[in-house]
C-alpha atoms as a printed R data frame, in Angstrom:
   type eleno elety resid chain resno       x      y       z
1  ATOM     1    CA   UNK     A     1   0.000  0.000   0.000
2  ATOM     2    CA   UNK     A     2   2.748  2.483   0.908
3  ATOM     3    CA   UNK     A     3   4.403  1.769  -2.452
4  ATOM     4    CA   UNK     A     4   1.159  2.688  -4.248
5  ATOM     5    CA   UNK     A     5   0.917  5.905  -2.239
6  ATOM     6    CA   UNK     A     6   4.526  6.769  -3.132
7  ATOM     7    CA   UNK     A     7   3.710  6.228  -6.809
8  ATOM     8    CA   UNK     A     8   0.624  8.415  -6.413
9  ATOM     9    CA   UNK     A     9   2.655 11.140  -4.719
10 ATOM    10    CA   UNK     A    10   5.329 11.063  -7.429
11 ATOM    11    CA   UNK     A    11   2.694 11.351 -10.168
12 ATOM    12    CA   UNK     A    12   0.921 14.160  -8.327
13 ATOM    13    CA   UNK     A    13   4.259 15.978  -8.060
14 ATOM    14    CA   UNK     A    14   4.554 15.908 -11.865
15 ATOM    15    CA   UNK     A    15   1.163 17.614 -11.976
16 ATOM    16    CA   UNK     A    16   2.078 20.109  -9.252
17 ATOM    17    CA   UNK     A    17   5.185 21.262 -11.117
18 ATOM    18    CA   UNK     A    18   2.782 22.650 -13.696
19 ATOM    19    CA   UNK     A    19   1.947 25.314 -11.068
20 ATOM    20    CA   UNK     A    20  -1.534 24.275 -10.023
21 ATOM    21    CA   UNK     A    21  -3.126 26.060  -7.103
22 ATOM    22    CA   UNK     A    22  -5.266 24.686  -4.324
23 ATOM    23    CA   UNK     A    23  -8.837 25.630  -3.536
24 ATOM    24    CA   UNK     A    24  -7.633 28.764  -1.734
25 ATOM    25    CA   UNK     A    25  -5.729 29.929  -4.821
26 ATOM    26    CA   UNK     A    26  -2.290 29.362  -3.292
27 ATOM    27    CA   UNK     A    27   0.205 27.070  -5.029
28 ATOM    28    CA   UNK     A    28   0.365 23.553  -3.635
29 ATOM    29    CA   UNK     A    29   3.868 22.661  -2.469
30 ATOM    30    CA   UNK     A    30   5.389 19.465  -3.878
31 ATOM    31    CA   UNK     A    31   4.551 16.408  -1.839
32 ATOM    32    CA   UNK     A    32   7.050 14.500   0.232
33 ATOM    33    CA   UNK     A    33   7.146 11.047  -1.350
34 ATOM    34    CA   UNK     A    34   6.867  9.121   1.907
35 ATOM    35    CA   UNK     A    35   4.022  6.680   1.317
36 ATOM    36    CA   UNK     A    36   1.717  8.442   3.765
37 ATOM    37    CA   UNK     A    37  -1.591  9.581   2.311
38 ATOM    38    CA   UNK     A    38  -2.095 12.648   4.478
39 ATOM    39    CA   UNK     A    39  -3.850 15.984   4.062
40 ATOM    40    CA   UNK     A    40  -1.348 17.325   1.487
41 ATOM    41    CA   UNK     A    41  -1.768 14.240  -0.712
42 ATOM    42    CA   UNK     A    42  -5.550 14.589  -0.473
43 ATOM    43    CA   UNK     A    43  -5.363 18.289  -1.415
44 ATOM    44    CA   UNK     A    44  -3.153 17.497  -4.414
45 ATOM    45    CA   UNK     A    45  -5.443 14.653  -5.519
46 ATOM    46    CA   UNK     A    46  -8.480 16.944  -5.353
47 ATOM    47    CA   UNK     A    47  -6.663 19.641  -7.349
48 ATOM    48    CA   UNK     A    48  -5.654 17.081  -9.970
49 ATOM    49    CA   UNK     A    49  -9.184 15.695 -10.223
50 ATOM    50    CA   UNK     A    50 -10.537 19.219 -10.673
51 ATOM    51    CA   UNK     A    51  -7.979 20.032 -13.396
52 ATOM    52    CA   UNK     A    52  -8.640 16.703 -15.143
53 ATOM    53    CA   UNK     A    53 -12.428 17.217 -15.038
54 ATOM    54    CA   UNK     A    54 -12.968 14.147 -12.870
55 ATOM    55    CA   UNK     A    55 -15.252 13.638  -9.892
56 ATOM    56    CA   UNK     A    56 -13.528 15.484  -7.053
57 ATOM    57    CA   UNK     A    57 -13.736 12.982  -4.227
58 ATOM    58    CA   UNK     A    58 -10.019 12.402  -3.448
59 ATOM    59    CA   UNK     A    59 -10.558  8.725  -4.229
60 ATOM    60    CA   UNK     A    60  -7.876  7.652  -6.671
61 ATOM    61    CA   UNK     A    61  -9.767  5.072  -8.681
62 ATOM    62    CA   UNK     A    62  -9.128  3.735 -12.193
63 ATOM    63    CA   UNK     A    63 -10.022  6.961 -14.029
64 ATOM    64    CA   UNK     A    64  -7.851  9.125 -11.815
65 ATOM    65    CA   UNK     A    65  -4.920  6.675 -12.077
66 ATOM    66    CA   UNK     A    66  -5.219  6.638 -15.874
67 ATOM    67    CA   UNK     A    67  -5.250 10.429 -16.071
68 ATOM    68    CA   UNK     A    68  -2.305 10.650 -13.668
69 ATOM    69    CA   UNK     A    69  -0.220  8.148 -15.627
70 ATOM    70    CA   UNK     A    70  -1.021  9.925 -18.887
71 ATOM    71    CA   UNK     A    71  -0.662 13.344 -17.170
72 ATOM    72    CA   UNK     A    72  -3.870 14.263 -18.974
73 ATOM    73    CA   UNK     A    73  -5.203 17.371 -17.278
């Protein structure tokens, strides 16, 4: 599980380097790739889902994974 979270965090960091901002309009700092799905990972996942026009539920299911791997946002 921690390995999957690390992969998620690394993919979200690719997205975050594009300069996306959080819900408050402030840039989201790159995630620490530590395998812990905390508040920062959730915030980044929600921002990615919003940018990729996905359901914004912070659940990284098949559609979100596909978009993350393809970096399609």
